[in-house]
Z-matrix of the N, CA and C atoms (Angstrom, degrees):
N
C 1 1.528
C 2 1.477 1 107.72
N 3 1.388 2 121.29 1 -42.06
C 4 1.527 3 119.74 2 176.50
C 5 1.532 4 110.44 3 -53.45
N 6 1.359 5 114.13 4 -44.79
C 7 1.393 6 112.74 5 179.01
C 8 1.480 7 118.14 6 -59.44
N 9 1.244 8 119.17 7 -34.26
C 10 1.368 9 126.11 8 174.30
C 11 1.483 10 114.91 9 -63.66
N 12 1.342 11 117.09 10 -40.07
C 13 1.558 12 119.55 11 176.66
C 14 1.577 13 102.82 12 -66.28
N 15 1.192 14 123.30 13 -40.49
C 16 1.427 15 123.09 14 -175.02
C 17 1.551 16 110.23 15 -61.32
N 18 1.388 17 111.48 16 -41.92
C 19 1.449 18 117.83 17 177.15
C 20 1.568 19 117.08 18 -64.76
N 21 1.397 20 111.04 19 -33.38
C 22 1.447 21 117.79 20 177.03
C 23 1.482 22 110.64 21 -74.43
N 24 1.257 23 119.88 22 -37.67
C 25 1.538 24 125.64 23 176.64
C 26 1.530 25 105.71 24 -61.01
N 27 1.271 26 122.16 25 -50.39
C 28 1.362 27 131.54 26 -176.94
C 29 1.558 28 110.93 27 -58.51
N 30 1.241 29 116.56 28 -38.02
C 31 1.357 30 128.30 29 -175.21
C 32 1.597 31 112.30 30 -72.56
N 33 1.395 32 109.57 31 -32.72
C 34 1.477 33 117.54 32 -172.44
C 35 1.558 34 111.87 33 -71.14
N 36 1.284 35 117.94 34 122.85
C 37 1.425 36 118.78 35 175.03
C 38 1.628 37 106.31 36 -118.37
N 39 1.338 38 115.50 37 142.71
C 40 1.418 39 113.26 38 179.10
C 41 1.578 40 108.70 39 -74.20
N 42 1.385 41 116.18 40 151.97
C 43 1.439 42 113.48 41 174.46
C 44 1.325 43 122.67 42 -67.00
N 45 1.396 44 119.66 43 148.39
C 46 1.362 45 127.13 44 -173.36
C 47 1.492 46 106.53 45 -70.21
N 48 1.374 47 124.25 46 128.12
C 49 1.463 48 121.01 47 177.84
C 50 1.533 49 111.75 48 -69.91
N 51 1.258 50 115.71 49 139.64
C 52 1.467 51 123.43 50 175.62
C 53 1.596 52 108.83 51 -66.50
N 54 1.242 53 114.84 52 143.49
C 55 1.376 54 117.37 53 -179.81
C 56 1.469 55 111.47 54 -63.65
N 57 1.342 56 125.48 55 138.07
C 58 1.460 57 125.37 56 -176.79
C 59 1.486 58 114.42 57 -79.52
N 60 1.236 59 114.97 58 156.68
C 61 1.460 60 119.74 59 177.42
C 62 1.452 61 109.96 60 -78.39
N 63 1.297 62 121.26 61 137.13
C 64 1.442 63 122.48 62 174.41
C 65 1.501 64 112.68 63 -57.94
N 66 1.294 65 120.40 64 127.94
C 67 1.451 66 125.81 65 -176.60
C 68 1.533 67 111.60 66 -95.10
N 69 1.300 68 115.69 67 -43.33
C 70 1.482 69 120.00 68 -178.42
C 71 1.519 70 113.23 69 -91.71
N 72 1.265 71 116.06 70 157.28
C 73 1.525 72 117.27 71 -174.39
C 74 1.533 73 112.83 72 -68.51
N 75 1.344 74 112.73 73 -32.41
C 76 1.501 75 113.60 74 177.33
C 77 1.476 76 111.25 75 -73.32
N 78 1.206 77 128.09 76 -5.46
C 79 1.424 78 128.49 77 177.70
C 80 1.403 79 110.41 78 -95.20
N 81 1.416 80 121.10 79 -8.44
C 82 1.422 81 124.13 80 179.74
C 83 1.634 82 115.49 81 -71.57
N 84 1.219 83 112.90 82 -19.13
C 85 1.487 84 118.06 83 -178.44
C 86 1.594 85 108.48 84 102.08
N 87 1.302 86 113.23 85 175.13
C 88 1.477 87 122.31 86 -179.50
C 89 1.487 88 113.29 87 -79.82
N 90 1.252 89 114.75 88 137.52
C 91 1.524 90 118.20 89 175.72
C 92 1.595 91 109.46 90 -63.94
N 93 1.240 92 112.96 91 156.96
C 94 1.447 93 109.73 92 171.73
C 95 1.500 94 120.28 93 -72.22
N 96 1.258 95 124.29 94 146.01
C 97 1.538 96 124.47 95 -163.39
C 98 1.534 97 105.20 96 -74.11
N 99 1.257 98 113.20 97 139.38
C 100 1.498 99 116.62 98 173.80
C 101 1.458 100 111.40 99 -81.85
N 102 1.251 101 121.07 100 143.95
C 103 1.476 102 126.14 101 -177.57
C 104 1.621 103 110.05 102 -67.40
N 105 1.244 104 112.70 103 140.18
C 106 1.517 105 113.72 104 -175.98
C 107 1.566 106 102.67 105 -86.51
N 108 1.390 107 106.52 106 145.58
C 109 1.454 108 114.22 107 -175.24
C 110 1.515 109 110.82 108 -65.48
N 111 1.286 110 121.46 109 157.54
C 112 1.426 111 129.04 110 179.06
C 113 1.569 112 102.89 111 -72.11
N 114 1.265 113 122.62 112 129.34
C 115 1.472 114 129.47 113 176.98
C 116 1.508 115 108.97 114 -124.12
N 117 1.353 116 111.84 115 130.66
C 118 1.528 117 114.74 116 175.30
C 119 1.401 118 114.02 117 -65.57
N 120 1.334 119 115.97 118 142.02
C 121 1.458 120 122.61 119 -173.92
C 122 1.527 121 110.42 120 -55.88
N 123 1.298 122 115.12 121 -37.82
C 124 1.515 123 115.79 122 178.73
C 125 1.449 124 115.22 123 -59.42
N 126 1.413 125 114.63 124 -37.55
C 127 1.414 126 118.32 125 -179.28
C 128 1.546 127 110.23 126 -69.43
N 129 1.273 128 117.28 127 -35.85
C 130 1.474 129 121.46 128 -179.71
C 131 1.524 130 108.75 129 -67.99
N 132 1.307 131 115.59 130 -43.10
C 133 1.494 132 122.59 131 174.75
C 134 1.607 133 110.62 132 -55.52
N 135 1.294 134 113.09 133 -52.16
C 136 1.478 135 120.74 134 178.11
C 137 1.455 136 115.86 135 -56.97
N 138 1.270 137 116.59 136 -43.10
C 139 1.396 138 125.57 137 -178.21
C 140 1.624 139 110.88 138 -73.49
N 141 1.273 140 119.31 139 -40.64
C 142 1.473 141 122.67 140 165.09
C 143 1.539 142 113.71 141 -57.35
N 144 1.199 143 120.78 142 -41.31
C 145 1.447 144 126.73 143 175.97
C 146 1.449 145 113.75 144 -56.81
N 147 1.364 146 111.60 145 -49.85
C 148 1.490 147 121.35 146 178.37
C 149 1.503 148 107.50 147 -61.54
N 150 1.315 149 122.27 148 -40.58
C 151 1.528 150 124.85 149 -178.10
C 152 1.562 151 106.03 150 -63.63
N 153 1.341 152 114.59 151 -52.28
C 154 1.467 153 116.83 152 -178.63
C 155 1.540 154 114.41 153 -59.75
N 156 1.354 155 114.10 154 -36.13
C 157 1.420 156 118.81 155 178.80
C 158 1.751 157 111.83 156 -65.95
N 159 1.397 158 108.75 157 -38.87
C 160 1.386 159 107.97 158 174.40
C 161 1.485 160 115.30 159 -70.63
N 162 1.394 161 119.03 160 -38.34
C 163 1.380 162 119.00 161 177.25
C 164 1.604 163 115.91 162 -62.85
N 165 1.351 164 112.45 163 -34.64
C 166 1.399 165 115.75 164 169.84
C 167 1.472 166 118.86 165 -62.07
N 168 1.396 167 116.71 166 -35.63
C 169 1.479 168 118.81 167 174.67
C 170 1.462 169 110.75 168 -71.43
N 171 1.284 170 116.36 169 -39.84
C 172 1.634 171 114.50 170 176.54
C 173 1.495 172 111.34 171 -63.85
N 174 1.319 173 116.59 172 -35.72
C 175 1.429 174 119.07 173 -178.69
C 176 1.590 175 111.99 174 -67.74
N 177 1.384 176 116.94 175 -37.42
C 178 1.473 177 121.29 176 174.75
C 179 1.507 178 109.21 177 -65.53
N 180 1.413 179 117.98 178 -40.54
C 181 1.506 180 117.66 179 177.36
C 182 1.510 181 114.33 180 -60.37
N 183 1.354 182 105.41 181 -39.39
C 184 1.565 183 111.34 182 -176.94
C 185 1.578 184 111.98 183 -63.79
N 186 1.347 185 111.12 184 -40.48
C 187 1.458 186 121.16 185 179.20
C 188 1.447 187 106.84 186 -60.80
N 189 1.315 188 123.72 187 -43.94
C 190 1.468 189 124.13 188 -175.19
C 191 1.479 190 108.93 189 -68.57
N 192 1.405 191 114.87 190 -41.00
C 193 1.484 192 116.59 191 -179.51
C 194 1.570 193 111.26 192 -64.98
N 195 1.228 194 114.08 193 -42.24
C 196 1.595 195 121.84 194 172.34
C 197 1.522 196 111.42 195 -55.76
N 198 1.319 197 116.64 196 -44.54
C 199 1.393 198 114.62 197 -177.71
C 200 1.557 199 115.04 198 -72.05
N 201 1.384 200 111.39 199 -32.43
C 202 1.511 201 115.58 200 175.64
C 203 1.587 202 112.30 201 -70.60
N 204 1.400 203 116.66 202 -28.39
C 205 1.430 204 117.37 203 179.78
C 206 1.571 205 104.58 204 -78.29
N 207 1.235 206 121.33 205 -38.53
C 208 1.422 207 119.04 206 -176.08
C 209 1.640 208 110.50 207 -67.47
N 210 1.250 209 115.42 208 -34.88
C 211 1.582 210 119.59 209 172.52
C 212 1.555 211 113.09 210 -58.70
N 213 1.309 212 105.97 211 -38.05
C 214 1.692 213 111.52 212 -171.90
C 215 1.573 214 107.71 213 -80.23
N 216 1.339 215 120.70 214 -15.41
C 217 1.469 216 118.82 215 -175.90
C 218 1.546 217 109.52 216 -72.88
N 219 1.282 218 119.19 217 136.53
C 220 1.487 219 119.90 218 175.53
C 221 1.533 220 109.02 219 -67.33
N 222 1.290 221 114.17 220 149.38
C 223 1.555 222 117.03 221 -176.46
C 224 1.593 223 109.81 222 -62.72
N 225 1.266 224 120.13 223 143.89
C 226 1.406 225 121.36 224 -175.94
C 227 1.581 226 102.80 225 -94.80
N 228 1.272 227 110.45 226 130.59
C 229 1.548 228 123.48 227 -177.92
C 230 1.450 229 111.01 228 -103.49
């Protein structure tokens, strides 16, 4: 009889817990992406041109700053 109790105990497995519901908004997952509006090719080209112009202006400013910093540094001996 004691052998039988051992078998019963060995055969018993606790139930698997059910997955819990997400409680916080960040646990709910990502929302489905919204489709991008259709944009005319001309508008995209114009926007890209503006971005490139701004980047060029930034690059020129950085070059001037770099040049000024190099002039201020004492000569390395």
